[in-house]
C-alpha positions, 0 to 999 in steps of 0.5 A, spaced: 749 139 488 754 135 493 761 136 494 765 130 497 773 131 499 776 124 498 783 121 497 784 121 490 786 114 487 788 118 480 795 120 484 796 112 483 796 112 476 802 108 474 803 104 480 799 099 477 801 098 469 798 092 465 801 091 458 797 090 452 798 086 446 795 089 440 793 084 434 791 087 427 786 084 423 782 085 416 776 088 418 769 085 415 765 090 412 757 090 410 756 095 405 749 097 404 751 102 398 757 106 396 756 112 401 759 107 406 766 107 402 767 114 404 767 112 411 771 106 412 776 103 407 776 096 404 783 095 407 781 098 414 784 094 419 781 093 426 786 093 432 784 088 438 788 092 443 786 087 449 781 082 451 782 081 458 776 085 461 770 083 464 765 088 461 767 095 458 764 101 457 764 109 456 770 110 452 772 117 452 779 120 449 783 126 453 786 131 448 793 129 452 793 123 448 790 117 452 783 113 453 779 112 459 774 107 459 770 103 465 770 096 466 763 096 470 763 089 474 770 090 475 769 097 479 774 100 475 776 106 470 782 104 466 787 109 462 790 106 456 796 110 452 799 107 446 806 105 448 805 105 455 799 100 456 794 100 461 793 103 468 788 103 473 785 110 473 780 109 478 778 104 483 773 103 486 769 107 480 762 106 483 761 101 477 761 107 473 759 107 466 758 113 461 764 118 461 765 124 458 770 131 460 767 138 461 770 144 457 775 144 463 777 137 462 774 135 468 772 127 468 764 126 469 762 119 470 755 116 470 756 111 477 751 105 477 752 103 484 752 110 487 746 112 482 749 119 481 752 123 476 759 125 479 764 130 477 772 129 479 775 136 480 782 138 479 783 139 487 782 131 487 775 132 490 769 129 487 762 133 486 755 129 486 752 133 480 745 129 481 743 123 485 735 125 485 729 127 482 723 130 485 726 127 492 727 120 489 733 116 487 735 116 480 735 109 477 742 108 475 745 113 470 748 110 464 750 115 459 751 122 458 753 128 453 755 135 454 752 140 450 757 146 448 753 151 453 755 146 458 748 143 459 749 135 460 744 130 457 744 123 460 740 117 460 737 113 467 735 106 465 735 101 470 741 096 468 744 097 475 739 095 479 738 088 481 731 086 478 731 091 473 724 094 473 722 090 478 727 092 483 725 093 490 730 099 490 727 103 484 724 109 486 722 113 480 716 109 476 720 110 469 727 110 466 728 118 464 732 122 459 734 128 463 738 135 462 742 138 467 743 145 467 745 150 472 744 145 477 737 144 475 735 137 473 729 137 467 726 131 466 726 131 458 722 124 457 719 119 461 716 115 456 722 110 454 723 103 456 730 103 457 734 109 454 741 108 453 746 111 448 745 118 446 749 123 442 749 130 439 749 132 432 755 136 430 750 143 429 747 141 436 740 142 433 739 134 434 740 130 440 739 122 438 737 117 443 737 110 443 732 105 447 731 098 448 724 097 445 719 093 447 715 092 441 719 089 435 714 088 430 714 092 423 719 096 421 726 096 425 725 102 430 732 105 431 732 111 435 729 117 437 731 124 434 730 130 439 730 137 435 733 142 440 733 150 440 740 154 441 739 153 449 739 146 448 731 146 450 727 140 446 722 142 441 720 136 438 721 128 438 721 123 432 722 116 432 726 114 426 725 107 422 729 103 418 725 099 412 728 092 410 735 093 411 740 088 407 743 086 413 741 084 420 743 090 424 739 088 431 737 082 435 731 080 439 731 086 443 731 092 439 735 097 440 742 100 440 747 101 446 752 107 445 752 112 439 757 117 436 757 122 430 762 124 425 763 131 423 759 130 417 753 128 421 753 120 420 751 116 426 755 110 429 751 105 433 753 099 437 749 093 435 750 086 436 754 085 430 758 091 430 758 098 429 752 100 425 752 106 421 747 111 419 746 118 416 743 123 420 736 121 417 736 114 419 738 111 412 742 105 414 749 105 410 753 099 413 756 095 419 763 095 421 763 087 424 767 086 430 769 080 434 764 081 440 758 085 440 760 093 442 757 097 448 760 103 446 765 107 442 769 114 442 773 118 437 780 119 439 788 120 436 791 126 434 787 127 428 780 124 431 779 119 426 780 113 430 774 110 433 775 106 439 770 101 441 769 097 448 766 090 446 764 086 452 771 083 454 775 087 448 778 093 446 778 095 439 780 101 435 779 102 427 782 108 423 776 111 419 776 116 413 772 121 417 773 125 423 769 125 429 765 130 432 766 132 440 762 138 443 768 139 448 773 140 442 770 146 440 
């Protein structure tokens, strides 16, 4: 673990303010069955907060009432708060992707160009939590989720490398799923093609991980379910399938991006047509259609029942019936 003192841009919040124009529209819903009606109302409204980004990802809600999210190609992290609009929170961000907070509400981010997972300290410094595995550089850490024990799971595909799997800069022969615990990095799975989003179930006995599957034949391969013990060790792994869903839920490249869960254990997956909802056994419930394909989502607002959605150039939010689950809130 390496700690670096740097001139923090966080102190400049408020100097660069960008006003947003929120537009509300009736949301299109694709229902697979009556259970979906217990999650989202037919009268639900999708708020389009802004449409002027490059490619936004990694949203995370701060308990003080604001949202942070990455704009990867813009090399920025933005902050948004209702009534105040947008601020540039961090620039440069080393092309950050997934964001989260630890239990002390320190920001942790996956930095593509730094090929690292980085934590921001309260004194304005930053700590590189991990950048190598077995002496070789990580590919480009993508997304992360914090266990209540403090252990950190993250995915490391090659999205940030020019040439992807064929990049001359790629040092590891695989794209990994990792567990960082007490400064020790453990490789959980090296068999995934392009591991992407990940999320914990509310009881933290299960970790869900999405992958971009190379084999698109037969049943739709949705994501992997890893069973965990109380110390966050992986016990088993299972691939979940969906047979003959009534709607198209994935495109030619079979796999979801960001994942979230609600307190009931339902999964919210970002797919090419919107937010695809499953129960924890992989049963398809329905889709919240969005104007642009979403890349990730996060729970927010005071009651934690609003889903914020990053979708290419757009930022949305929608009020749902269930509250979201977030392990840091424990």
